[in-house]
Each structure stands twice: as C-alpha cells, then as structure tokens.
C-alpha positions as CSV (number, residue, x, y, z in Angstrom):
1,X,12.2,7.2,6.4
2,X,9.2,9.2,7.4
3,X,9.1,11.5,4.5
4,X,5.7,13.1,4.2
5,X,5.3,14.9,0.9
6,X,3.6,18.2,1.6
7,X,1.9,20.3,-1.1
8,X,3.8,23.4,-2.1
9,X,0.8,25.6,-1.3
10,X,0.5,24.2,2.2
11,X,4.2,24.7,2.9
12,X,4.1,28.2,1.5
13,X,1.1,29.0,3.7
14,X,2.8,27.7,6.8
15,X,6.0,29.6,5.9
16,X,4.0,32.9,5.6
17,X,2.2,32.1,8.8
18,X,5.5,31.5,10.6
19,X,6.8,34.9,9.5
20,X,3.5,36.7,10.5
21,X,3.5,34.9,13.9
22,X,7.0,36.1,14.6
23,X,6.4,39.7,13.5
24,X,3.2,40.0,15.6
25,X,4.6,38.2,18.7
26,X,5.8,39.7,22.0
27,X,9.3,40.1,20.3
28,X,7.7,41.5,17.1
29,X,8.7,45.1,17.9
30,X,12.4,44.2,18.1
31,X,12.1,42.0,15.0
32,X,10.5,44.8,13.0
33,X,13.2,47.3,14.1
34,X,15.9,44.9,13.1
35,X,14.2,44.1,9.8
36,X,13.8,47.8,9.0
37,X,17.5,48.4,9.9
38,X,18.5,45.6,7.6
39,X,16.4,47.0,4.7
40,X,18.1,50.4,5.1
41,X,21.6,48.9,5.4
42,X,21.1,46.8,2.2
43,X,19.9,49.9,0.3
44,X,23.1,51.6,1.5
45,X,25.2,48.6,0.3
46,X,23.5,48.7,-3.1
47,X,24.0,52.5,-3.5
48,X,27.7,52.1,-2.5
49,X,28.1,49.3,-5.1
50,X,26.9,51.7,-7.8
51,X,29.2,54.5,-6.6
52,X,32.0,52.0,-6.5
53,X,31.4,51.0,-10.2
54,X,31.7,54.7,-11.3
55,X,34.7,55.4,-9.1
56,X,36.4,52.2,-10.4
57,X,35.7,53.3,-14.0
58,X,37.3,56.7,-13.4
59,X,40.2,55.1,-11.5
60,X,41.2,52.7,-14.3
61,X,40.6,55.4,-17.0
62,X,43.1,57.6,-15.1
63,X,45.6,54.8,-15.2
64,X,45.1,54.2,-18.9
65,X,45.4,57.9,-19.7
66,X,48.3,58.4,-17.3
67,X,46.6,61.2,-15.3
68,X,48.5,61.2,-12.1
69,X,46.4,63.9,-10.3
70,X,43.2,62.2,-11.2
71,X,44.6,58.8,-10.3
72,X,45.4,60.0,-6.8
73,X,42.0,61.6,-6.3
74,X,40.2,58.5,-7.5
75,X,42.4,56.3,-5.3
76,X,41.3,58.2,-2.2
77,X,37.7,58.0,-3.3
78,X,38.1,54.2,-4.0
79,X,39.5,53.7,-0.5
80,X,36.7,55.7,1.1
81,X,34.0,53.7,-0.7
82,X,35.6,50.4,0.3
83,X,35.8,51.6,3.9
84,X,32.2,52.7,3.9
85,X,31.1,49.4,2.2
86,X,33.0,47.4,4.8
87,X,31.4,49.2,7.8
88,X,27.9,48.9,6.4
89,X,28.3,45.3,5.4
90,X,29.6,44.2,8.8
91,X,26.8,46.1,10.6
92,X,24.3,44.5,8.3
93,X,25.7,41.0,9.0
94,X,25.5,41.7,12.7
95,X,21.9,42.8,12.5
96,X,21.1,39.7,10.3
97,X,22.6,37.3,12.9
98,X,20.7,39.0,15.8
99,X,17.4,38.8,13.9
100,X,18.0,35.1,13.0
101,X,18.8,34.3,16.6
102,X,15.7,36.2,17.9
103,X,13.6,34.2,15.4
104,X,15.1,30.9,16.3
105,X,14.6,31.6,20.1
106,X,11.0,32.5,19.5
107,X,10.2,29.4,17.3
108,X,12.1,27.0,19.5
109,X,10.4,28.2,22.7
110,X,7.0,27.9,21.0
111,X,7.8,24.5,19.5
112,X,9.0,23.1,22.8
113,X,6.0,24.5,24.7
114,X,3.6,22.9,22.3
115,X,5.5,19.7,22.0
116,X,5.8,19.2,25.8
117,X,2.3,20.2,26.8
118,X,-0.7,17.9,27.3
119,X,1.2,14.8,26.4
120,X,1.7,15.9,22.8
121,X,5.3,14.5,22.7
122,X,3.9,11.1,23.7
123,X,1.2,11.1,21.1
124,X,3.6,12.2,18.3
125,X,5.9,9.3,19.2
126,X,3.1,6.7,19.5
127,X,1.7,7.5,16.0
128,X,5.1,6.8,14.4
129,X,4.3,9.2,11.6
130,X,7.2,11.5,12.4
131,X,10.8,10.5,12.8
132,X,13.4,12.3,14.9
133,X,11.3,15.3,16.2
134,X,14.3,16.1,18.4
135,X,16.4,16.9,15.4
136,X,13.7,19.0,13.8
137,X,13.4,21.1,16.9
138,X,17.1,21.3,17.8
139,X,18.6,21.6,14.3
140,X,16.0,22.2,11.6
141,X,14.5,25.3,13.3
142,X,17.9,26.9,13.5
143,X,18.6,26.1,9.9
144,X,15.1,27.4,8.9
145,X,15.5,30.8,10.6
146,X,19.1,31.4,9.5
147,X,18.5,30.3,5.9
148,X,15.1,32.0,5.5
149,X,16.5,35.3,6.7
150,X,19.5,34.9,4.4
151,X,17.4,34.1,1.4
152,X,15.1,37.1,2.1
153,X,18.0,39.4,2.3
154,X,19.6,38.0,-0.8
155,X,16.4,38.4,-2.7
156,X,16.2,42.0,-1.4
157,X,19.8,42.6,-2.4
158,X,19.2,41.0,-5.8
159,X,16.2,43.2,-6.4
160,X,18.1,46.3,-5.5
161,X,21.0,45.3,-7.7
162,X,18.7,44.7,-10.6
163,X,17.1,48.1,-10.1
164,X,20.4,50.0,-9.8
165,X,22.6,48.2,-12.3
166,X,20.1,47.7,-15.1
167,X,20.3,51.4,-15.8
168,X,24.1,51.3,-15.6
169,X,24.4,48.4,-18.0
170,X,21.7,49.8,-20.4
171,X,23.5,53.1,-20.8
172,X,26.7,51.2,-21.6
173,X,25.1,48.7,-24.0
174,X,21.4,47.7,-24.5
175,X,22.7,44.5,-26.2
176,X,24.8,43.5,-23.2
177,X,21.8,44.1,-20.9
178,X,19.6,41.8,-23.1
179,X,22.3,39.1,-23.1
180,X,22.5,39.3,-19.3
181,X,18.7,38.7,-19.0
182,X,18.6,35.8,-21.5
183,X,21.8,34.2,-20.1
184,X,20.6,34.2,-16.5
185,X,17.2,32.9,-17.4
186,X,18.8,30.0,-19.3
187,X,21.2,29.3,-16.4
188,X,18.3,29.2,-13.8
189,X,16.3,26.8,-16.0
190,X,19.2,24.4,-16.5
191,X,20.1,24.4,-12.8
192,X,16.6,23.5,-11.8
193,X,16.4,20.7,-14.3
194,X,19.8,19.2,-13.3
195,X,19.5,19.7,-9.5
196,X,15.8,19.1,-8.7
197,X,16.4,15.6,-7.2
198,X,18.6,17.2,-4.5
199,X,15.4,18.4,-2.6
200,X,14.3,14.8,-1.8
201,X,17.8,13.6,-1.3
202,X,18.6,16.3,1.2
203,X,15.4,15.4,3.1
204,X,16.5,11.8,3.3
205,X,20.0,12.8,4.3
206,X,18.8,14.7,7.4
207,X,16.7,11.6,8.4
208,X,19.7,9.3,7.8
209,X,22.0,11.4,9.9
210,X,19.5,11.6,12.7
211,X,19.0,7.8,12.6
212,X,22.7,7.1,12.8
213,X,23.2,9.6,15.6
214,X,20.1,8.2,17.5
215,X,21.6,4.7,17.3
216,X,24.9,5.9,18.7
217,X,23.1,7.6,21.6
218,X,21.0,4.4,22.2
219,X,24.3,2.4,22.6
220,X,25.7,5.1,24.9
221,X,22.6,5.0,27.1
222,X,22.5,1.2,27.3
223,X,26.2,0.2,27.6
224,X,25.8,-2.0,30.6
225,X,22.9,-4.0,29.2
226,X,24.7,-4.5,25.9
227,X,27.7,-5.8,27.7
228,X,25.6,-8.2,29.8
229,X,23.8,-9.6,26.8
230,X,26.9,-9.8,24.6
231,X,25.2,-7.8,21.9
232,X,28.2,-5.8,20.7
233,X,28.3,-7.4,17.3
234,X,24.6,-7.0,16.7
235,X,24.6,-3.3,17.7
236,X,27.8,-2.7,15.6
237,X,26.0,-4.2,12.6
238,X,23.0,-2.0,13.2
239,X,25.2,1.1,13.5
240,X,27.0,0.2,10.3
241,X,23.7,-0.4,8.5
242,X,22.5,3.1,9.5
243,X,25.8,4.5,8.3
244,X,25.6,2.6,5.0
245,X,22.2,4.2,4.4
246,X,23.7,7.6,5.1
247,X,26.7,6.9,2.8
248,X,24.4,5.6,0.0
249,X,22.4,8.8,0.2
250,X,25.4,11.0,0.2
251,X,26.8,9.3,-2.8
252,X,23.7,10.1,-4.8
253,X,23.9,13.7,-3.6
254,X,27.5,13.9,-4.7
255,X,26.6,12.6,-8.2
256,X,23.9,15.3,-8.6
257,X,26.2,18.0,-7.3
258,X,28.8,16.9,-9.8
259,X,26.3,17.3,-12.7
260,X,25.1,20.6,-11.4
261,X,28.8,21.7,-10.8
262,X,29.8,21.0,-14.4
263,X,27.1,23.5,-15.6
264,X,27.3,26.2,-12.9
265,X,31.1,26.4,-13.0
266,X,31.2,26.9,-16.8
267,X,28.3,29.3,-16.4
268,X,30.1,31.4,-13.9
269,X,33.4,31.5,-15.9
270,X,31.5,32.8,-19.0
271,X,30.1,35.7,-17.0
272,X,33.7,37.1,-16.9
273,X,34.4,37.0,-20.6
274,X,31.0,37.8,-22.2
275,X,31.0,41.6,-21.4
276,X,34.6,42.0,-22.5
277,X,33.8,40.3,-25.9
278,X,30.8,42.6,-26.4
279,X,32.5,45.9,-25.3
280,X,36.1,45.4,-26.3
281,X,35.5,46.1,-30.1
282,X,34.1,49.5,-29.2
283,X,37.2,50.4,-27.1
284,X,39.4,49.2,-29.9
285,X,37.6,51.5,-32.3
286,X,38.1,54.3,-29.8
287,X,34.4,54.7,-29.1
288,X,34.8,54.0,-25.3
289,X,37.2,54.7,-22.5
290,X,39.2,51.8,-21.0
291,X,37.4,52.2,-17.7
292,X,34.1,51.4,-19.4
293,X,35.3,47.9,-20.0
294,X,35.9,47.2,-16.3
295,X,32.7,48.9,-15.4
296,X,30.7,46.9,-17.9
297,X,32.3,43.7,-16.7
298,X,31.4,44.5,-13.1
299,X,27.9,45.7,-13.9
300,X,27.3,42.6,-16.0
301,X,28.5,40.3,-13.3
302,X,26.4,42.1,-10.7
303,X,23.3,42.0,-12.8
304,X,23.7,38.4,-14.0
305,X,24.4,37.4,-10.4
306,X,21.2,39.1,-9.2
307,X,19.2,37.4,-12.0
308,X,21.0,34.1,-11.3
309,X,19.9,33.7,-7.7
310,X,18.8,30.1,-8.3
311,X,22.1,29.2,-10.0
312,X,24.3,30.6,-7.3
313,X,22.2,29.3,-4.4
314,X,20.6,26.1,-5.7
315,X,22.4,23.8,-3.2
316,X,21.3,26.0,-0.3
317,X,17.8,26.2,-1.8
318,X,17.5,22.4,-2.0
319,X,18.7,22.1,1.6
320,X,16.2,24.8,2.6
321,X,13.3,23.2,0.8
322,X,14.0,19.9,2.7
323,X,14.2,21.8,6.0
324,X,10.9,23.6,5.3
325,X,9.2,20.3,4.5
326,X,10.6,18.8,7.7
327,X,9.4,21.8,9.8
328,X,6.0,21.5,8.1
329,X,5.9,17.8,9.0
330,X,6.7,18.7,12.6
331,X,4.0,21.4,12.8
332,X,1.5,19.0,11.1
333,X,2.2,16.2,13.6
334,X,2.0,18.5,16.6
335,X,-1.3,20.0,15.4
336,X,-2.7,16.5,14.7
337,X,-1.5,15.2,18.1
338,X,-3.1,18.2,19.9
339,X,-6.5,17.7,18.4
340,X,-9.1,16.3,20.8
341,X,-9.3,12.6,20.3
342,X,-12.7,11.1,19.7
343,X,-13.0,8.4,22.4
344,X,-15.7,6.9,24.5
345,X,-13.3,7.0,27.5
346,X,-13.5,10.4,29.3
347,X,-10.9,11.7,31.7
348,X,-12.0,14.5,34.0
349,X,-9.9,16.5,36.4
350,X,-11.5,18.0,39.5
351,X,-10.9,18.3,43.2
352,X,-12.2,15.3,45.1
353,X,-11.7,11.5,45.2
354,X,-10.6,9.3,42.4
355,X,-13.7,7.8,40.8
356,X,-14.1,5.1,38.1
357,X,-17.6,5.5,36.5
358,X,-18.8,2.5,34.4
359,X,-15.2,2.1,33.1
360,X,-14.7,-0.5,30.4
361,X,-11.2,-1.2,29.0
362,X,-10.7,-3.3,25.8
363,X,-7.7,-4.6,23.8
364,X,-7.6,-5.5,20.1
365,X,-5.5,-8.6,21.0
366,X,-7.4,-9.8,24.1
367,X,-10.8,-8.2,23.8
368,X,-12.4,-7.1,27.1
369,X,-10.0,-6.5,29.9
370,X,-12.1,-4.8,32.5
371,X,-15.9,-4.4,32.4
372,X,-18.1,-1.7,33.9
373,X,-15.9,-0.7,36.8
374,X,-17.6,1.7,39.1
375,X,-15.8,2.6,42.3
376,X,-14.6,5.5,44.4
377,X,-11.1,5.4,45.9
378,X,-11.2,7.3,49.3
379,X,-8.3,9.5,50.3
380,X,-5.9,8.3,53.0
381,X,-6.3,4.7,52.1
382,X,-4.0,1.9,50.9
383,X,-5.3,0.2,47.8
384,X,-4.0,-3.0,46.1
385,X,-4.9,-3.6,42.4
386,X,-4.3,-7.2,41.4
387,X,-5.5,-9.8,39.1
388,X,-4.9,-12.8,36.9
389,X,-4.2,-11.0,33.6
390,X,-1.7,-8.1,34.3
391,X,-2.7,-6.4,31.0
392,X,-5.9,-5.2,32.6
393,X,-3.9,-3.6,35.5
394,X,-1.5,-2.0,33.1
395,X,-4.3,-0.5,31.0
396,X,-6.1,0.8,34.1
397,X,-2.9,2.5,35.2
398,X,-2.3,4.0,31.8
399,X,-5.8,5.3,31.3
400,X,-5.7,6.9,34.8
401,X,-2.5,8.6,33.9
402,X,-4.1,10.0,30.7
403,X,-2.3,7.7,28.3
404,X,-4.6,6.8,25.4
405,X,-6.5,3.5,25.9
406,X,-9.4,1.8,24.2
407,X,-12.7,1.6,26.1
408,X,-15.6,3.6,27.5
409,X,-16.8,5.3,30.7
410,X,-15.3,8.0,32.8
411,X,-12.3,8.5,35.1
412,X,-12.5,11.4,37.5
413,X,-9.3,12.2,39.2
414,X,-7.7,15.1,41.1
415,X,-5.6,17.7,39.2
416,X,-2.2,16.7,38.0
417,X,-0.4,18.5,40.8
418,X,-2.2,16.3,43.4
419,X,-1.3,12.9,42.0
420,X,2.0,11.1,41.3
421,X,2.8,8.0,39.2
422,X,5.8,5.8,39.7
423,X,6.1,3.3,36.8
424,X,8.3,0.2,37.0
425,X,10.8,1.7,34.6
426,X,12.2,4.8,36.3
427,X,13.2,8.1,34.8
428,X,15.2,10.9,36.3
429,X,15.7,14.1,34.4
430,X,19.3,15.5,34.4
431,X,19.9,18.2,37.0
432,X,20.6,18.4,40.7
433,X,19.1,16.0,43.3
434,X,17.6,19.0,45.0
435,X,15.7,19.9,41.8
436,X,14.5,16.3,41.6
437,X,13.4,16.1,45.2
438,X,12.0,19.5,46.0
439,X,9.8,21.7,43.8
440,X,11.0,25.3,43.3
441,X,8.1,26.7,45.3
442,X,8.9,24.5,48.3
443,X,12.7,24.9,48.3
444,X,12.8,27.6,50.9
445,X,10.9,25.5,53.4
446,X,12.8,22.3,53.1
447,X,16.3,22.2,54.8
448,X,19.2,19.9,53.8
449,X,18.8,18.1,57.1
450,X,15.2,17.2,56.4
451,X,16.1,15.9,53.0
452,X,19.1,13.8,54.2
453,X,17.0,12.4,57.1
454,X,14.3,11.3,54.7
455,X,16.8,9.7,52.4
456,X,18.4,7.9,55.3
457,X,15.0,6.6,56.3
458,X,14.6,5.2,52.8
459,X,18.1,3.6,52.8
460,X,19.8,6.1,50.6
461,X,22.1,7.5,53.1
462,X,25.1,5.7,51.7
463,X,24.4,7.1,48.2
464,X,23.7,10.8,48.8
465,X,25.3,13.4,51.1
466,X,24.9,17.1,51.6
467,X,27.4,17.9,48.9
468,X,25.6,15.8,46.3
469,X,22.4,17.7,46.6
470,X,23.5,20.6,44.3
471,X,25.7,18.6,42.0
472,X,24.3,18.7,38.5
473,X,24.6,15.5,36.4
474,X,22.7,12.8,34.7
475,X,21.6,10.9,37.8
476,X,19.8,8.3,35.7
477,X,23.1,6.9,34.6
478,X,24.7,7.2,38.1
479,X,22.0,5.6,40.3
480,X,20.5,2.1,39.9
481,X,16.9,1.8,38.9
482,X,15.9,0.9,42.5
483,X,17.7,4.0,43.9
484,X,16.0,6.2,41.3
485,X,12.6,4.7,42.4
486,X,13.4,5.5,46.0
487,X,14.3,9.1,45.1
488,X,10.9,9.3,43.4
489,X,9.3,8.1,46.7
490,X,11.3,10.7,48.6
491,X,9.9,13.4,46.2
492,X,6.4,12.1,46.9
493,X,6.9,12.2,50.7
494,X,8.1,15.8,50.4
495,X,5.4,17.1,48.0
496,X,2.6,15.0,49.7
497,X,0.1,14.7,46.8
498,X,-3.3,13.2,47.5
499,X,-2.8,10.0,45.5
500,X,0.3,8.0,44.6
501,X,0.1,5.2,41.9
502,X,2.9,2.6,42.1
503,X,3.5,-0.1,39.5
504,X,4.6,-3.4,41.0
505,X,5.9,-1.9,44.3
506,X,7.0,-5.2,45.9
507,X,9.0,-6.2,42.8
508,X,10.8,-2.9,42.8
509,X,11.4,-2.4,46.6
510,X,10.8,-5.8,48.1
511,X,8.1,-6.8,50.6
512,X,9.7,-5.2,53.8
513,X,10.7,-1.9,52.2
514,X,7.3,-1.6,50.5
515,X,5.5,-2.0,53.8
516,X,7.8,0.6,55.3
517,X,7.0,3.0,52.4
518,X,3.3,2.4,52.8
519,X,3.7,3.4,56.5
520,X,5.5,6.6,55.6
521,X,2.8,7.5,53.1
522,X,0.1,6.8,55.6
523,X,1.7,9.2,58.1
524,X,1.3,11.9,55.5
525,X,-2.3,10.9,54.6
526,X,-1.2,10.0,51.0
527,X,-3.4,7.4,49.3
528,X,-1.2,4.7,47.8
529,X,-2.5,2.6,44.9
530,X,-0.2,-0.3,44.2
531,X,-0.7,-2.2,40.9
532,X,0.9,-5.4,42.0
533,X,1.6,-8.9,40.6
534,X,-0.7,-11.8,41.2
535,X,-0.2,-13.3,44.7
536,X,1.0,-10.1,46.3
537,X,0.4,-9.8,50.0
538,X,-2.8,-8.0,51.0
539,X,-2.1,-7.5,54.7
540,X,-1.1,-3.8,54.6
541,X,-4.0,-2.6,52.4
542,X,-7.4,-1.2,53.2
543,X,-9.0,-2.0,49.9
544,X,-8.3,-4.7,47.2
545,X,-9.5,-4.2,43.6
546,X,-9.3,-7.7,42.1
547,X,-9.9,-8.1,38.3
548,X,-10.6,-11.4,36.6
549,X,-9.8,-12.9,33.2
550,X,-13.4,-12.5,32.0
551,X,-13.3,-8.7,32.6
552,X,-15.3,-8.9,35.9
553,X,-13.9,-7.4,39.1
554,X,-14.3,-7.5,42.8
555,X,-14.0,-4.6,45.3
556,X,-12.9,-5.9,48.7
557,X,-13.0,-3.4,51.6
558,X,-10.7,-4.9,54.2
559,X,-11.7,-2.2,56.8
560,X,-14.9,-4.1,57.4
561,X,-17.2,-1.6,55.6
562,X,-19.8,-2.8,53.2
C-alpha cells in the first residue's frame, strides 16, 4: 500500500483551501447561492421541528383528555406541519445534490487538468509514491464532495437543533437537559476510542479494492498475450492474492464495526427510555400533561442526536477521513511532480531546427551513454540514429521527448505541435478514427476521400472504410500494433509536423514499407529521425548519427557536405 500519513494540520489546511478555491472560482457565484439557499432551508427545517414538537404535544394531550374538537384541530395542524417539512426537506436535498455535483465537477476538471498537463501524470507514475491515482480522481473526489457537504449540513443542522431544542428541554426539565449533555459526551468519547482503527483500515480498503480492480483490468487488456504464454494459472493466483488482501482488510473492519455496534446500538436504545424514566414520575403525580412526556422524549432524542454527531456518523467519518487523506496524497503528489526538477539537462522549445548542444547522457547502471553531442538536425532531411548499445539511443529519444533523463547539456527543439513521436509500443486513445487521424481544427479541410486514399497508400484499405471513420470504439483492442503504428503515420502525413521521431521503424514496418513511408514524409518536407537497430540499412538517409559503446559519436552527412 502507498499510504502516506499526512499531519492533521496539513489535511485541514488543504480542506479549507479546497473549499475556498471552490467558492472563489468561476462557479463560485452559483455555489454561494446554493449554499445560502441550503442554510435558509435548514433553518426552516429546524423551526418546523420545534413547531412539530409543540403540535405533537397538544395533539397527544387532546387524545389523553378526550377533547374531540381540539384533537381535530391539532390533527390538521399536525398534517400541515408534516407537509411543510416534507416540501422543505425535499427541496433542501435537491439543492444539496446539485451543490455536491457542481463541486465534484469543478474539482475533477481541475484535477484532470493538472494531472494531464506538462507530463505530470508520467512523473507521478514514475515516482511510485502514489498508488491508483485513477481511483482517487474518479471515485475519491466524488466521495469527498458529497460527504463533505453532507457533514457540513449535518453540523449546521445539529447546531440549529441544539440552539432550538436546548430551550425546549430546559423548560421541561433542567435535569433532563444535563443528562442529555453528559450522555452524549460519554457516547462520543467511547465511540472514538472503539472505532479509531477504522480510519487506517478504510484507507487500506480503498487501496485494496483499487489493486484488485486494476489486476482484473490488466487481464482484460492482455487476454491474447496471457493465452499465448499460458499464464492463466499465474494470473488467477495474482488475482486471488489481491482479493485475499481485500478480504483480510474487510474482516478487520467488520470486527471493529461489531465492537462499535455493540456500544452504539445500546446507546441509541437508551435514548428512548431515559426521558420517560425522568419525566414519568411527574406525570404520575399529576404535575405534567401526558403530551409533555412525548414532547420531552422527542426533544431529548433530537438534542442527544445533535450532540452525538460522532456516534451516529462515526463509520461515515472514518471513511471520510480516509478519503481526505487520499485526496491530500493526490494533491501532494501532483504538486511535487509539477515542481521544476533540478537537472543539468535543459530542454528548450522554440521555432527552428532541432539542436543538441554539448549533450551528455548517463546511466546509473552503465555510466556514460553519450558524451558531448553537439549537432543540428536540418529540416526536410532523413536521419538515422544507430549504435552498438541501444540504451544510448533510447535515452536520446526519451530526453528529446521531454522524459526525464540523467545528463547535462541542452536540447533545443520546435514546439510540441511541430513534432511527433512514434514509439515502438503503440497507443491509440478510444474514440473515432477521424478523431485519431485529423485534428479538430483541420477537420473541415480534409475529406473522407483524402483520408481513405492515404490509408490505401499505407496498406490499410482492407481495414478501414468510410463507415468506420466515425465509429467510436477502443481501436487499440481492434487493430494490431502494426496497424496502429500505420494509423499514427497517417496522422503525421495529414498534420505534417516539422519533425517525426520513429523508434525502430524497420522492425515495426519492414524495410520496404519503411522506405515507402520515408518517401511520403519527404514529399511533405517532414524530417524523419529513425532510432534504428544496429545494422539497419543507411541507403535512404541523408544523415547518420552513430554512437559508440564508449559514449563517443560520429555525425555522417551522406549528402556530401562537410
């Protein structure tokens, strides 16, 4: 598990900052209006509860004293109060859900924006400090917003209940009021003592569930590979191990819930009998009306319930505390990943050519990979990068792409919209083929016929037809890796960036097709830089960058220039 204990003060600070950020955002005006409406509605609910207690008192007194006229009048009042309470409660619930959804939408959009910008998602994954960020964004933010708002409103309601029913109960019996305060304080203390381990256990439960689900998704995404390697038994064992971890955690949670349940169940039962025991003798002596007994029982239950917020909501509070800790971990990891890294290797984006300036790449395992590379890659050329140790080529490709690497020097490259990378392992985002091939700002200028002609030229005519262009599905599972790579080439030919970086093009496409692709790129003046395997043919290339095992390199201009 990646549990990261976070100080309560830090978590509380981030919680307050999240609320402030939401209330002062572009949706803050709507949020403040909904929050104000909820406060008014809850004040109305509290007032109606007080009115209801007095109407109920008179209603039952009329029954005890057999006053038919008063009974009918109080029955109509009782019905009216119930109707008003229903309407106000339903509207309050509607406003609460709308505010929670607005908050979740705001936080999720912000989290996704930060997580997916500037390679943050990659750096968060590489550090390994945070497990299952997907679940934290998809599920925990929703739980956080809904539960936070629910707790705030319950605290507001509890405060209003204490203010309104303290006076009611004090007028009936100061002794009963004192007992309510002491009883609820004792109940809150015991619940915290018995249930405190639930906070850490619920944190681990969320991680265990995410790990089990992630393993199932991994199997689903790699079904063919698992069948080929005959790894069903090994993957089944892994799945069951993940599930056993989850079950073990749930068993511990159930034991704690049992212990807390013994106390809270008895605690709640006693709430019903205590006020009757205290007030009944006064009724028997004739000092009080019968309706006072029912009113005192209701007022006592309401007041103890308000004071006993922790007792009634401890399981939810323990879940919420775990969610807040997980959200705090997510925020902390994103903020850490977005901090500028202190590195001697500088990546600069500006218009112009690709330039390596005194670039040195190192590896903790192999030492120096590439030493003092200084070269400028002209536009509209074909470049082959090849060498004895492929690690140097991989690290050069990664550092050019902006993926963290060890070393020094400077890489100056064109802006991201003018370069494309096609790694050996393909990836296609779910969606339509048209979305994959044609950027939204170019869609109007690219016809279906142009797309299909290009795909035919790349040998994909048998795979895609006009009807398939707007079919939305997960093409990464439908097409082979080679077909996905060819679609990436088609996208490059349509977009026409200044530079294209290809990893092991001959291995992916074969010698003949790679030569054909190089020709298509040359027609569009796209510089192709192919990071190839040792022994790759150099015939179609203008420049060869050859690196050697000792970190030295050779720049060979095959166009006959010095």
